[in-house]
C-alpha positions as a Markdown table, in Angstrom:
| # | Residue | x | y | z |
|---|---|---|---|---|
| 1 | Met | 4.9 | -32.4 | 45.4 |
| 2 | Ser | 1.5 | -32.1 | 43.8 |
| 3 | Asp | -1.5 | -34.4 | 44.5 |
| 4 | Arg | -2.0 | -34.8 | 40.8 |
| 5 | Ser | -0.4 | -37.6 | 38.7 |
| 6 | Phe | 1.9 | -36.8 | 35.8 |
| 7 | Pro | -0.8 | -37.5 | 33.1 |
| 8 | Glu | -3.2 | -35.1 | 34.9 |
| 9 | Gln | -0.5 | -32.4 | 35.2 |
| 10 | Lys | 0.3 | -32.8 | 31.5 |
| 11 | Ala | -3.4 | -32.5 | 30.6 |
| 12 | Val | -3.7 | -29.3 | 32.6 |
| 13 | Trp | -0.5 | -27.8 | 31.0 |
| 14 | Asn | -1.7 | -28.7 | 27.5 |
| 15 | Lys | -5.0 | -27.1 | 28.1 |
| 16 | Arg | -3.4 | -23.9 | 29.3 |
| 17 | Leu | -1.0 | -23.9 | 26.4 |
| 18 | Thr | -3.8 | -24.4 | 23.9 |
| 19 | Ser | -5.7 | -21.5 | 25.4 |
| 20 | Ala | -2.7 | -19.2 | 25.3 |
| 21 | Val | -2.0 | -20.1 | 21.6 |
| 22 | Ala | -5.7 | -19.6 | 20.7 |
| 23 | Gly | -5.7 | -16.2 | 22.4 |
| 24 | Ala | -2.6 | -15.1 | 20.6 |
| 25 | Ala | -4.0 | -16.3 | 17.3 |
| 26 | Ala | -7.2 | -14.4 | 17.9 |
| 27 | Leu | -5.2 | -11.2 | 18.7 |
| 28 | Val | -3.2 | -11.5 | 15.5 |
| 29 | Val | -6.3 | -12.1 | 13.3 |
| 30 | Gly | -8.1 | -9.2 | 15.0 |
| 31 | Ala | -5.2 | -6.9 | 14.5 |
| 32 | Ser | -4.8 | -7.9 | 10.8 |
| 33 | Ala | -8.5 | -7.4 | 10.1 |
| 34 | Ala | -8.4 | -3.9 | 11.7 |
| 35 | Tyr | -5.3 | -3.0 | 9.7 |
| 36 | Ala | -6.8 | -4.3 | 6.4 |
| 37 | Gly | -9.9 | -2.1 | 6.8 |
| 38 | Ser | -7.8 | 1.1 | 7.1 |
| 39 | Ala | -5.0 | 0.2 | 4.6 |
| 40 | Leu | -4.2 | 3.0 | 2.2 |
| 41 | Gly | -7.0 | 5.2 | 3.5 |
| 42 | Met | -5.0 | 8.3 | 2.5 |
| 43 | Leu | -5.2 | 7.3 | -1.1 |
| 44 | Asp | -8.9 | 6.7 | -0.8 |
| 45 | Arg | -9.4 | 10.4 | 0.3 |
| 46 | Leu | -7.8 | 11.7 | -2.9 |
| 47 | Gln | -10.4 | 13.1 | -5.3 |
| 48 | Pro | -11.0 | 11.2 | -8.5 |
| 49 | Gly | -10.8 | 13.0 | -11.9 |
| 50 | Ala | -8.1 | 14.4 | -14.1 |
| 51 | Trp | -4.7 | 14.9 | -12.5 |
| 52 | Glu | -1.7 | 16.7 | -14.0 |
| 53 | Leu | 1.7 | 15.1 | -13.3 |
| 54 | Arg | 4.7 | 17.4 | -13.4 |
| 55 | Glu | 7.8 | 15.2 | -13.3 |
| 56 | Arg | 10.8 | 16.9 | -11.7 |
| 57 | Thr | 13.7 | 15.9 | -14.0 |
| 58 | Ala | 16.9 | 17.5 | -15.1 |
| 59 | Gly | 16.4 | 19.6 | -18.2 |
| 60 | Ala | 12.8 | 20.1 | -19.4 |
| 61 | Pro | 10.3 | 18.7 | -16.9 |
| 62 | Ser | 7.5 | 16.6 | -18.5 |
| 63 | Val | 3.8 | 17.3 | -17.9 |
| 64 | Thr | 1.2 | 14.5 | -18.4 |
| 65 | Ser | -2.4 | 14.1 | -17.5 |
| 66 | Val | -4.1 | 11.0 | -16.2 |
| 67 | Cys | -7.7 | 10.3 | -15.4 |
| 68 | Ile | -8.2 | 8.2 | -12.2 |
| 69 | Asp | -11.2 | 6.9 | -10.4 |
| 70 | Gly | -9.3 | 6.7 | -7.1 |
| 71 | Gly | -5.9 | 7.5 | -5.6 |
| 72 | Arg | -4.8 | 3.9 | -5.6 |
| 73 | Lys | -4.3 | 4.2 | -9.4 |
| 74 | Leu | -1.4 | 6.6 | -8.7 |
| 75 | Val | 0.7 | 3.7 | -7.2 |
| 76 | Gln | 1.2 | 1.9 | -10.5 |
| 77 | Leu | 1.7 | 4.8 | -13.0 |
| 78 | Arg | 4.3 | 2.8 | -15.0 |
| 79 | His | 2.2 | -0.3 | -14.9 |
| 80 | Pro | -1.3 | 1.0 | -15.5 |
| 81 | Gly | -4.2 | -1.4 | -15.7 |
| 82 | Leu | -2.1 | -4.5 | -14.7 |
| 83 | Ala | -3.2 | -6.8 | -11.9 |
| 84 | Cys | -0.2 | -6.6 | -9.7 |
| 85 | Ser | 0.4 | -8.0 | -6.2 |
| 86 | Thr | 1.0 | -5.3 | -3.6 |
| 87 | Leu | 2.8 | -5.0 | -0.3 |
| 88 | Val | 2.1 | -2.0 | 1.9 |
| 89 | Ile | 5.4 | -0.9 | 3.4 |
| 90 | Asp | 4.2 | 2.3 | 5.2 |
| 91 | Asp | 0.6 | 3.6 | 5.7 |
| 92 | Asn | 0.1 | 6.9 | 7.4 |
| 93 | Pro | -2.5 | 9.6 | 7.2 |
| 94 | Thr | -0.2 | 11.8 | 5.1 |
| 95 | Asp | 2.0 | 9.4 | 3.2 |
| 96 | Val | 2.1 | 5.8 | 2.0 |
| 97 | Thr | 4.7 | 3.5 | 0.5 |
| 98 | Val | 3.7 | 0.5 | -1.6 |
| 99 | Gln | 5.8 | -2.1 | -3.3 |
| 100 | Tyr | 4.2 | -4.0 | -6.1 |
| 101 | Thr | 5.0 | -6.8 | -8.5 |
| 102 | Cys | 3.4 | -7.4 | -11.9 |
| 103 | Arg | 4.3 | -11.0 | -12.8 |
| 104 | Gly | 6.3 | -11.0 | -16.0 |
| 105 | Gln | 5.8 | -7.2 | -16.5 |
| 106 | Gly | 8.1 | -5.7 | -13.9 |
| 107 | Tyr | 7.7 | -4.1 | -10.4 |
| 108 | Gly | 7.9 | -0.9 | -8.6 |
| 109 | Arg | 8.0 | 0.9 | -5.3 |
| 110 | Thr | 6.0 | 4.1 | -4.9 |
| 111 | His | 5.9 | 6.7 | -2.1 |
| 112 | Ile | 3.1 | 9.2 | -2.2 |
| 113 | Arg | 2.9 | 12.2 | 0.2 |
| 114 | Arg | -0.4 | 14.0 | 0.5 |
| 115 | Glu | -0.3 | 17.8 | 0.8 |
| 116 | Thr | -4.1 | 18.2 | 0.2 |
| 117 | Asp | -6.8 | 16.0 | -1.3 |
| 118 | Thr | -5.9 | 17.6 | -4.7 |
| 119 | Leu | -2.1 | 17.9 | -4.4 |
| 120 | Ile | 0.4 | 15.1 | -3.8 |
| 121 | Gln | 4.1 | 14.3 | -4.3 |
| 122 | Ile | 5.0 | 11.0 | -5.9 |
| 123 | Asp | 8.4 | 9.2 | -6.0 |
| 124 | Ser | 8.5 | 5.9 | -7.8 |
| 125 | Gln | 11.1 | 3.5 | -9.1 |
| 126 | Gly | 11.3 | 0.0 | -10.5 |
| 127 | Ile | 11.4 | -1.9 | -13.8 |
| 128 | Ala | 8.9 | -1.5 | -16.6 |
| 129 | Asn | 9.1 | -3.0 | -20.1 |
| 130 | Gly | 12.4 | -4.5 | -19.1 |
| 131 | Leu | 14.0 | -1.1 | -18.3 |
| 132 | Pro | 14.6 | 0.7 | -15.0 |
| 133 | Phe | 12.6 | 3.8 | -14.2 |
| 134 | Ala | 12.7 | 6.4 | -11.5 |
| 135 | Phe | 10.7 | 9.5 | -11.3 |
| 136 | Ala | 9.6 | 12.2 | -8.9 |
| 137 | Ala | 6.5 | 14.2 | -9.7 |
| 138 | Glu | 4.0 | 16.6 | -8.3 |
| 139 | Ala | 0.4 | 15.7 | -9.0 |
| 140 | Arg | -2.4 | 18.1 | -8.9 |
| 141 | Arg | -6.1 | 17.5 | -9.6 |
| 142 | Ile | -7.2 | 19.7 | -12.5 |
| 143 | Gly | -10.9 | 18.8 | -12.9 |
| 144 | Arg | -13.1 | 16.2 | -14.1 |
| 145 | Cys | -12.0 | 13.7 | -16.7 |
| 146 | Gly | -12.7 | 14.6 | -20.3 |
| 147 | Thr | -12.9 | 18.3 | -19.8 |
């Protein structure tokens, strides 16, 4: 048996448990902070400016142009300008998947694959204006906005 009384043993055990929990919490917070700093870095490397989107649809593919100040704008193409909550599903150097919810306006899930800093592939689906949408497009930077 131990020379310590039960209250002393309990105090030692509680101290060890508290230290272990504090260490684990610090590890989780540190890992979260490191992840947050690099989240969606691939989108941040895309060049701002005018981008041409060529939707791959059956029949006649549509071509539209958008002016963006950063790659993150390409996540919410069917909900532009809305303040939506986002959840990063996958975040790699060459592709990202983001799920977003625009309260009362719909939601979407977008996967973007980077080929170069000026050429990407986009797949997105969700609900906008009360209707479902799904599209696949190639997006290519075509220059500065307004030219």
